[in-house]
N, C-alpha and C positions, 0 to 999 in steps of 0.2 A: 553532451552534458558534462563530461569530464573536463573538456577544454574550457567550458564556461567557468567551472569551479577553479581550475588552474589559473585562469586569467584574473578572477576575483582575488585569489590569494596573492598573486604577483602585485596587483594594484594596492592591496592593503599593506603589504610589506614596504612598498615604495613610499606610500604616504606616511607610514609610521616612521621610517627613517628620516624623511624630510621634516616631519613635525618635531622630532627630537633635536634636529640640527638648528631649526629656525625659531623655536618657541620663545627663547630668551627669558625675560623676567616674568612672563605671564604663564609659566608652566603650571602654577597652582590655581589657575582660573578655569580649569576644565569643568564641563557641566553636562548634564543629561536633560533632554527635553522629552516629555511625554504628552501627547496630544490626542484629543478626541473631538469630533465634530460631525457636521452634516453638510450635504451639498447636493449636486445634481450630476447626472452622467449623460453623455451624448456618444452613442456607439457608431462607429464608421461602417460597420458591417450590417447590411440590410437584413440579413437573416436573424441577427441578434435583436434588432429593433422589432422585427415582426414577431419573434417569439415572445417578447415582453408585451407587445400590444394585444396578443391573443389570449392573455390570461384574463378570465372572466372576473369582473369586479375590480380589477386592476388597482390594488393598493400598493404603493411603492415608497420605500425609504432608502436613502443612500447615506451610509455612515463612513467616516474616515478616521483611522487611527494611525498614529506614527510614534516612533521612538527614535531619538537622534542623540548621538554623542558629539559634543562640540569641543574642539581643541584649538586654543588660540595661537595664531601666527603673530598677531599684534593686537593691541587693545580693542580695535574695532573690526578686526578680520578674523573669522574662525573657519577652520576646516571642519566639515561635518560628515558624518557617516551614520547610516541607520537603516530603518525598515519602514515602509509605508504600505498601508492596506486600504482598499476601498471595498466596502460591502454593499452591494445593490440587492435589496430584497424586495421581491414582487410577489403578491399573492392575491387570491380571490377565487371564489367558486370551487374550492377544493383543489385548485391548481397552485403551483408555486415555482418560482425561479429564484435561485441564489447565485449571483455572479460575484466572484471574489478576485479582485485585482491585487496583486502583491508584488512589491518591488524592493530591491536592495538599492540604497541611494548613497551617493558621495558627492560633495559639493562645497559651497562656501556660504557663509553668512556675513553680511556687511552691515555695520552700524555707521551711518553717515554723520553722526553727532547731531542729530535732530531729535532731542529727547530720547525716547526709547524705540524710535522707528528703526526697523531693520529689514533687509532684503535677503531672501534665500534663492540660490540658484543651484539646482542639483541635477546630476545625471542619474537616471533610473534604469536599472536592469530588471525586467520583470515579465510576468505573464498573467493571464487570467484563466481561472477555472470556473466553469459554469455547472451548476447542479440544477436539475429540473425534474418536475413531476407534473406532466401535462396530460390532457385528454385530447387526442388527435383522432378524428374520424371515429369517435365512439370508443376508442381504445386508450387505456392508461399507459403512458410512456414515461419512464423515468430513467435517469442516468446522469452521467457527467462527461464533460469534454474540456480539454485544456488547449489554449492557444500555444504557439511556439514562444520562445523567449524573445523579447524585443528590447530595443534601446529607445528610451524616451527621456523626458526631462520634467522637472517640477520648478515652477517659478512662484515665489511667494512674497507677500508684503505683510509685516507684522508690527505690533506694538508690544514691546517688552517692558512691563512695569517694574522689573527688577534690575534694569540695566544700570541705573545710577545708585542703587542702594546695596547691591551685592547680597541681597536677601532672597528668600524663596517667595516668588510672586507669580501671578499668572501672566500669560501672553495671549493676545488675540491675533489670529493669523488668517489670512485669505490666500489661497493658492490655486494655481492652474496646473493640472497634471496632464501631459500629452504623451500617450503611449501608442506607437505604431504597431499594427498587427498584420504584417504582410502587406496586402493590398489596401488596407484601411487603417484608420487610427481612432483610438478611443480618447475622449476628452472628459475631464472631471473638473468641476469647480467646487471647492470646499471652504467652509468657514470653520475654524478650529479654536478651541481653547486649549492652550498648552501650559504645562507647569515645568519650570526649569529649576533643577536642584543641583 
């Protein structure tokens, strides 16, 4: 765990130094993005899929939230760093499962000069923690489990309504998050509304 934190600090310091050196005339265009949305999840681990399918009444909602800091390298290229979470909530018949995927991200946002269209490519370092309250063989079982830390990525396509106006405006984003979990991988598709300030 300590080596992961040490590596994150080293990466952050390296990016900070590079950003100051190459930001040029766009230093004052830094921004923050905050997003919330919904989507779907596909778990690579069969035991996770079985646990979700066994919930009686099976109501499910998948929410995505993120916060991103954008630093310009050039007018159409930004370095990004932030945090991304996916909340998968499943309940019914007195049983419930709450799966929380959380990741630290670093990457790039590109504006190809097609109105406000932009692309995000991010490296994600994260894991998933599962909280459950189930009835198995007539007995109530509750607890939580966490996966190991994994390396994944997030690829996104968005439309930024504020790009040519330099004002506060919403963005609409669609992204795919791929997170390996040892011998399997989790995949999330999310549709978000973001606000850039």
